[in-house]
C-alpha positions in Angstrom: 22.7 7.6 13.1 19.5 9.3 13.9 19.2 11.5 17.0 15.7 11.8 18.5 16.1 15.6 18.8 16.4 15.6 14.9 13.3 13.6 14.2 11.2 14.7 11.2 8.1 13.2 9.7 8.9 10.2 7.5 12.3 9.3 9.0 12.9 5.6 9.4 15.1 4.1 12.1 15.8 0.8 13.9 14.5 0.4 17.4 14.5 -2.9 19.4 15.1 -4.9 16.2 12.1 -3.3 14.4 12.0 -0.7 11.6 10.0 2.4 12.8 8.8 5.5 10.9 8.1 8.8 12.5 4.5 9.9 11.7 4.3 12.8 14.1 6.7 14.4 16.5 6.7 17.3 19.0 9.6 18.7 21.0 8.4 19.4 24.5 10.3 21.7 27.0 8.4 21.7 30.3 9.0 24.4 32.8 10.2 21.8 35.2 12.3 18.8 34.3 14.2 17.8 31.1 13.1 18.3 27.6 11.7 15.3 25.6 10.4 14.4 22.2 6.8 13.1 22.0 6.3 10.9 18.9 3.8 8.8 17.1 5.7 6.0 15.3 4.6 3.2 13.0 6.2 -0.2 12.7 6.9 -0.3 9.0 6.6 -4.0 8.7 3.5 -4.7 10.8 1.8 -1.3 10.5 1.3 -1.0 14.3 1.3 2.6 15.5 2.5 3.6 19.0 3.0 6.8 20.9 6.4 7.0 22.6 8.5 9.7 24.3 12.3 9.9 23.8 15.1 11.8 25.4 16.4 14.3 22.7 19.9 12.7 22.9 18.7 9.1 22.2 20.5 7.7 19.1 19.1 5.1 16.7 20.5 3.3 13.7 19.3 4.6 10.2 16.9 2.1 8.5 16.9 2.5 4.7 13.7 1.3 3.1 14.1 0.5 -0.6 11.4 0.7 -3.2 11.7 -0.9 -6.6 9.2 -0.8 -9.5 8.8 -4.4 -10.8 6.4 -6.1 -13.2 4.0 -8.7 -11.8 4.6 -11.8 -13.9 2.6 -14.8 -12.5 1.7 -16.7 -9.4 2.5 -20.3 -8.6 0.4 -21.4 -5.6 1.2 -19.1 -2.7 4.2 -17.4 -4.5 3.8 -14.4 -6.7 6.7 -13.6 -9.0 7.8 -10.0 -9.9 10.4 -9.3 -12.6 12.9 -6.5 -12.5 12.6 -4.7 -15.9 16.3 -3.9 -16.0 18.0 -7.1 -15.0 15.1 -9.5 -15.8 15.6 -11.2 -12.4 12.5 -12.8 -10.8 11.6 -12.0 -7.2 9.2 -14.4 -5.4 6.8 -12.8 -2.8 4.6 -14.8 -0.4 0.9 -14.5 -0.6 0.8 -13.3 3.1 2.9 -10.3 2.1 0.4 -9.0 -0.5 -2.0 -6.2 0.6 -5.8 -6.6 0.2 -5.9 -4.2 -2.8 -3.6 -6.6 -4.8 -6.8 -8.2 -6.1 -6.9 -5.4 -8.7 -3.5 -6.3 -10.2 -3.3 -8.4 -13.3 -0.2 -9.9 -15.0 2.3 -7.4 -16.6 1.2 -4.5 -14.3 4.0 -2.6 -12.6 4.0 -2.7 -8.8 6.4 -1.2 -6.2 8.1 -3.7 -4.0 9.1 -2.3 -0.6 12.1 -4.0 1.1 14.4 -3.7 4.1 17.9 -5.3 3.9 16.8 -7.2 0.8 13.7 -8.7 2.4 10.4 -7.7 0.7 7.8 -6.8 3.4 5.2 -5.0 1.3 3.9 -4.6 -2.3 2.3 -1.3 -3.5 -0.1 -1.9 -6.5 -0.5 1.0 -9.0 -2.9 3.7 -7.6 -5.3 3.5 -10.6 -6.0 0.5 -12.9 -8.1 -0.1 -15.9 -9.9 -3.4 -15.9 -12.5 -5.1 -18.1 -15.9 -6.0 -16.5 -16.4 -9.8 -17.0 -19.8 -10.1 -15.2 -22.5 -7.8 -14.1 -26.3 -8.0 -14.1 -28.0 -5.7 -16.6 -29.4 -2.4 -15.2 -33.1 -2.5 -14.8 -34.9 0.1 -16.8 -36.7 2.7 -14.6 -34.4 2.0 -11.7 -32.6 5.3 -12.2 -32.4 6.7 -8.7 -29.3 8.8 -8.5 -26.3 7.0 -7.0 -27.7 3.6 -7.6 -25.0 1.0 -8.0 -24.7 -2.7 -8.7 -21.9 -5.3 -8.2 -19.6 -6.0 -11.1 -16.8 -8.6 -11.3 -13.6 -7.5 -13.2 -11.1 -9.6 -15.0 -8.9 -10.1 -11.9 -11.9 -11.6 -10.0 -12.4 -8.6 -7.7 -15.9 -7.2 -7.2 -16.6 -3.5 -7.5 -19.7 -1.4 -7.2 -20.5 0.3 -10.5 -23.3 2.5 -11.9 -26.3 0.8 -13.6 -25.2 1.7 -17.2 -22.0 -0.4 -17.0 -22.2 -3.6 -19.0 -20.1 -6.7 -19.6 -17.0 -6.1 -21.7 -16.6 -2.4 -20.7 -13.3 -1.2 -19.4 -13.5 0.8 -16.2 -11.0 2.8 -14.1 -10.6 1.8 -10.4 -8.8 3.4 -7.5 -6.9 0.6 -5.9 -6.6 2.4 -2.5 -10.4 2.5 -1.9 -11.7 -0.1 -4.5 -14.0 2.5 -5.9 -15.2 2.9 -9.5 -13.9 6.1 -11.0 -15.3 6.1 -14.5 -15.1 4.4 -17.9 -11.7 4.1 -19.4 
């Protein structure tokens, strides 16, 4: 059990059938009236953030979020399959569960599956990936203003802005959180 008076950042609990995570909390003791806990909480599954106040004695059930590193194997239509590297079991995940930055993941990369009570609700791709540039226009000589970029398509089909000197066949490093080019690999 989690008591609202014991809230800390990062604690997860069940509230009204939803899994919530404390982002911020503040214990308030007004001069008049009872003390309360002012919080900013996030619905772990939908990502919605709300501000709520609780009585410090309110009790909630613990919600244990599990994270497992699994290898992305392949997709079959709208299902993406991940393999547990210890048991070799395959876990299917629906396309609607995948985040936008999954476009940087290729087969055999390790991702982190986030689940609650055995149900996967999110996939966390690796933070940094190295991918080959499959298509980009050649940089124009003389067009060397600092910070000039051009679009490049990488082997997963995602498009990234890269400096002019990047050519087809080069392997580049990408930050999957922002989709930014970090450098040559």
